[in-house]
DRENTOR-827884 format. One record per residue: residue number from 1; residue in one letter; x, y, z of N, C-alpha, C in turn. Coordinates in Angstrom, 1 decimal. Layout:
// DRENTOR-827884
   nr  rest      nu      nv      nw     cau     cav     caw      cu      cv      cw
  NUM     A       X       Y       Z       X       Y       Z       X       Y       Z
...
//
This chain:
// DRENTOR-827884
   nr  rest      nu      nv      nw     cau     cav     caw      cu      cv      cw
    1     M     0.8    -1.2    -0.1     0.0     0.0     0.0     0.8     1.3     0.0
    2     M     1.8     1.2     0.9     2.7     2.5     1.1     3.6     2.7    -0.3
    3     E     3.9     1.6    -1.0     4.7     1.6    -2.2     3.9     2.3    -3.3
    4     R     2.5     2.0    -3.4     1.7     2.5    -4.3     1.4     4.1    -4.1
    5     V     1.3     4.5    -2.8     1.2     6.0    -2.5     2.5     6.6    -3.0
    6     L     3.7     6.1    -2.6     5.0     6.7    -2.9     5.1     6.7    -4.4
    7     G     4.7     5.7    -5.0     4.6     5.7    -6.6     3.9     7.0    -7.2
    8     F     2.7     7.1    -6.6     1.8     8.3    -7.1     2.5     9.7    -6.8
    9     V     3.1     9.7    -5.5     3.8    11.0    -5.1     4.9    11.2    -6.1
   10     F     5.7    10.3    -6.4     6.9    10.5    -7.2     6.4    10.7    -8.7
   11     C     5.4    10.1    -9.2     4.9    10.3   -10.5     4.3    11.8   -10.6
   12     G     3.6    12.2    -9.6     3.1    13.6    -9.5     4.2    14.6    -9.6
   13     V     5.3    14.5    -8.7     6.4    15.4    -8.7     7.2    15.3   -10.0
   14     G     7.3    14.0   -10.6     8.0    14.1   -11.9     7.1    14.8   -13.1
   15     I     5.9    14.6   -13.0     5.0    15.4   -14.0     5.1    16.9   -13.7
   16     Y     5.1    17.3   -12.6     5.3    18.7   -12.1     6.6    19.3   -12.7
   17     L     7.7    18.6   -12.5     9.0    19.1   -12.9     9.1    19.1   -14.4
   18     L     8.6    18.1   -14.9     8.5    17.9   -16.5     7.8    19.1   -17.1
   19     L     6.6    19.5   -16.5     6.0    20.6   -17.0     6.8    22.0   -16.7
   20     G     7.5    22.0   -15.7     8.4    23.1   -15.4     9.5    23.3   -16.4
   21     I    10.2    22.2   -16.7    11.2    22.2   -17.7    10.7    22.5   -18.9
   22     S     9.6    22.0   -19.3     9.0    22.3   -20.7     8.6    23.8   -20.7
   23     S     8.0    24.4   -19.6     7.8    25.9   -19.8     9.0    26.7   -19.8
   24     W    10.1    26.1   -19.1    11.4    26.9   -19.3    11.8    26.9   -20.8
   25     L    11.7    25.8   -21.3    12.3    25.5   -22.7    11.4    26.5   -23.6
   26     L    10.1    26.4   -23.5     9.2    27.0   -24.6     8.9    28.5   -24.2
   27     L     8.8    28.9   -23.0     8.4    30.2   -22.7     9.7    31.1   -22.2
   28     F    10.4    30.6   -21.3    11.4    31.5   -20.5    12.7    31.4   -21.2
   29     L    13.2    30.4   -21.9    14.5    30.5   -22.4    14.6    31.4   -23.5
   30     P    13.6    31.6   -24.5    13.7    32.5   -25.5    13.2    33.8   -25.1
   31     K    12.2    34.0   -24.1    11.6    35.3   -23.9    11.5    35.7   -22.5
   32     I    12.6    35.5   -21.8    12.5    35.8   -20.4    12.3    37.4   -20.2
   33     D    12.7    38.2   -21.0    12.6    39.6   -20.8    11.3    40.1   -20.8
   34     R    10.3    39.3   -21.3     8.9    39.5   -21.2     8.3    39.6   -19.8
   35     I     9.0    39.0   -18.9     8.7    39.0   -17.4     9.7    40.0   -16.7
   36     D    11.0    39.8   -17.0    11.9    40.6   -16.3    12.7    41.4   -17.4
   37     T    12.4    42.8   -17.3    13.1    43.6   -18.3    14.6    43.7   -18.1
   38     N    15.1    43.4   -16.8    16.5    43.4   -16.6    17.2    42.3   -17.3
   39     A    16.5    41.2   -17.7    17.1    40.0   -18.4    17.2    40.2   -19.8
   40     K    16.9    41.2   -20.4    16.9    41.5   -21.7    18.4    41.5   -22.1
   41     G    18.6    40.6   -23.3    20.1    40.6   -23.8    21.0    39.8   -22.9
   42     S    20.3    39.0   -21.9    21.2    38.1   -21.0    21.8    36.9   -21.8
   43     S    22.8    36.4   -21.3    23.4    35.2   -22.0    22.7    34.0   -21.8
   44     V    23.0    33.0   -22.6    22.4    31.6   -22.4    22.7    31.0   -21.1
   45     F    24.0    31.2   -20.7    24.3    30.8   -19.4    23.5    31.2   -18.2
   46     F    23.2    32.5   -18.3    22.3    33.1   -17.3    20.9    32.4   -17.3
   47     R    20.5    32.1   -18.6    19.1    31.6   -18.6    19.1    30.2   -18.1
   48     I    20.1    29.3   -18.4    20.4    28.0   -17.9    20.4    28.1   -16.4
   49     L    20.8    29.1   -15.7    20.8    29.1   -14.2    19.5    29.2   -13.7
   50     L    18.5    29.9   -14.6    17.3    30.0   -14.0    16.4    28.6   -14.1
   51     L    17.0    27.6   -14.7    16.2    26.4   -14.9    15.6    25.9   -13.5
   52     P    16.4    25.8   -12.3    15.8    25.3   -11.2    14.8    26.1   -10.6
   53     G    14.8    27.3   -10.7    13.7    28.2   -10.1    12.5    28.2   -11.0
   54     V    12.7    28.2   -12.2    11.5    28.1   -13.2    10.8    26.8   -13.1
   55     S    11.6    25.7   -12.7    11.1    24.5   -12.7    10.3    24.3   -11.5
   56     I    10.5    25.0   -10.4     9.7    24.9    -9.3     8.4    25.9    -9.3
   57     F     8.7    27.1    -9.7     7.8    28.2    -9.8     7.1    28.4   -11.1
   58     W     7.0    27.4   -11.8     6.4    27.6   -13.3     5.0    28.0   -13.3
   59     P     4.1    27.5   -12.3     2.7    28.0   -12.5     2.7    29.5   -12.3
   60     Y     3.4    30.2   -11.3     3.2    31.5   -11.2     3.9    32.2   -12.3
   61     L     5.1    31.8   -12.8     5.8    32.6   -13.9     5.0    32.4   -15.1
   62     T     4.4    31.3   -15.4     3.6    31.2   -16.6     2.4    32.2   -16.5
   63     Y     1.8    32.2   -15.4     0.6    33.1   -15.2     1.2    34.5   -15.5
   64     R     2.3    35.0   -15.0     2.7    36.3   -15.3     3.2    36.5   -16.7
   65     W     3.7    35.4   -17.4     4.1    35.5   -18.8     2.9    35.7   -19.7
   66     I     1.7    35.0   -19.4     0.6    35.0   -20.1    -0.1    36.5   -20.0
   67     L    -0.1    37.0   -18.8    -0.7    38.3   -18.6     0.2    39.4   -19.0
   68     K     1.4    39.1   -19.3     2.5    40.0   -19.9     2.7    41.1   -18.7
   69     K     2.5    40.7   -17.5     2.8    41.7   -16.4     4.3    41.8   -16.3
   70     K     4.7    43.1   -16.2     6.1    43.4   -16.1     6.3    43.9   -14.7
   71     P     7.5    43.5   -14.0     7.6    44.1   -12.7     8.0    45.5   -12.8
   72     A     7.8    46.2   -11.6     8.3    47.6   -11.6     9.7    47.6   -11.8
   73     S    10.3    48.4   -12.7    11.7    48.5   -12.9    12.3    49.4   -11.8
   74     V    13.5    49.0   -11.4    14.1    49.9   -10.4    14.7    51.1   -11.0
   75     S    14.3    52.3   -10.5    14.9    53.5   -11.0    16.0    54.0   -10.2
   76     H    17.1    54.2   -10.8    18.2    54.9   -10.0    18.5    56.3   -10.6
   77     S    17.6    57.2   -10.2    17.7    58.5   -10.6    18.6    59.3    -9.6
   78     K    19.1    60.4   -10.0    19.9    61.3    -9.2    19.1    61.8    -7.9
   79     H    17.8    61.9    -8.2    16.8    62.4    -7.1    16.9    61.4    -6.0
   80     D    16.9    60.1    -6.3    16.8    58.9    -5.4    18.2    58.8    -4.6
   81     E    19.3    59.1    -5.3    20.6    59.1    -4.6    20.8    60.2    -3.6
   82     I    20.2    61.3    -3.9    20.2    62.5    -3.1    19.3    62.3    -1.9
   83     S    18.2    61.8    -2.1    17.2    61.7    -1.0    17.9    60.6     0.0
   84     L    18.4    59.4    -0.6    19.0    58.3     0.3    20.1    59.0     1.0
   85     H    20.9    59.9     0.5    22.1    60.5     1.2    21.5    61.3     2.2
   86     I    20.6    62.1     2.0    20.0    62.9     3.1    19.3    62.1     4.2
   87     N    18.7    61.1     4.0    18.0    60.2     4.8    19.1    59.5     5.8
   88     F    20.2    59.2     5.1    21.4    58.5     5.8    22.0    59.4     6.8
   89     Q    22.2    60.7     6.4    22.7    61.8     7.3    21.8    62.2     8.5
   90     K    20.5    62.0     8.3    19.6    62.3     9.4    19.7    61.3    10.5
   91     D    20.0    60.0    10.0    20.0    58.9    11.0    21.3    58.9    11.9
   92     R    22.2    59.7    11.4    23.5    59.7    12.3    23.5    60.6    13.4
//
């Protein structure tokens, strides 16, 4: 009985990871910049490093990819640097 349950669990985990690797190959390897604008023009080695994370979090990432939601990009303007410097001096 226990062997059968473990067989189902391992089969489910295998299917989940297979779907994650498939989504990495089809969606994220060629077009990762659709989700993360900072990854635009990144190397293939960087995209290969994303494989473990995409394999685990593929449902959420696929959802974001389909909706074309882009995360808020980090802005490093001169104003941000000045306000950060002023706030740092106030804390001293």
